[in-house]
C-alpha angles and dihedrals in degrees: 000000000000120000125183137195108214135177148092124315117286094018098122105266098131093042089053093045090055090049091051091049088055091052097042106024098160104022101079143033109242124215110200124215112302107201098065091044091054092046092050096042101046099023093235127149119255137192115031092349096056120129139208090270090051094052095043090052092047096047092045090050090050091048091054090048092051090058100050112138101223095171093071085059094048095243131140092235147300125284114203132201096217130351142199091298089063093048092050096045095052091044091051091050092051093045092051089051092053092249095124127059113253088210093064095055091216089153093052090050094049090048091050092052091047092050096045104036110027086085086077091067109085100188130019119198105204109206104215107216096201094097098034118087116235104245126194106224093167093257111053118064116261092193105128093201090054092050093047092051094047090047091056090052091051091050090052094049097045088052095061113116096241091050110034097074089062097047123099112190113221118205136158131036123345089259093052090047091048092052090060093042093051092047094051094045091050093052092046095052098048 
């Protein structure tokens, strides 16, 4: 089973992943947030300044994560901080702002991966940003217009027929969100 937290920046994904790791420390493989890892490893810009290279690295990493074989490691599944939806949404944002080269077809590549491989994600916890303050941590963007635009794109993607049945919207406090997360994970692992 593959479970992913998905949503705009500063919407609670990493916080929830840490909480799940406390509840199920040995049951799952955990995939930490990809974007910062890519930025640090390859010294590429992220957020509004990302490039074709950034987005290709990110969606390739998310593709590899969606195909992790957890059974060979005797785990109940994999829980991801971000998935191919995130890679596609941010790539689309950048493309529509003219930040990506139309000649490289980065958007087409991200869309193809989303179409072909998102089916490997069994449950998507969408972290609704409406009740989470946008915090400047020095890495993530604190641009409200950027977050609002990205949020609208997420809302459109998670409403698609082939995706919406796997999406669980998380709202409220961390405790309220974790109540739903724990309930869903318990049902999925029975």
